[in-house]
C-alpha positions, 0 to 999 in steps of 0.5 A: 500500500502507498501511504502519504502523510501530510503535516504542517512543517518539520517540527518535534511536536506530538502529531509530527512525531507520532505521524513519523512513528506510525510511517516507520512502523508502516514501512516495517511491514512493508508499506511505502510511505512518504512524509510531505511537509508544507512549510519550512522548519528547522527540526529533523524529523525521525523517519527513515523514508523519504521526506518531500518539503514544499517549503511553501510561504505560511502567509498564502496558506489558504489560497497558494495554488501551486501547493494545492495542485501538487495534491492533484 
């Protein structure tokens, strides 16, 4: 199964760490997992797979057409 986890930005907070831990376990079970961060951040997420950083501008978060097209 191919799974995409989306987080707002790479930061060491509860939701982001849980998403990384869950993704690592899913990879151990044989699934293909990618984590996508929408905004830039300084933290190094504890994930063993591929992390795609979109580095979008947070001030345009509701109407950033380029970022929304990425998911289509």
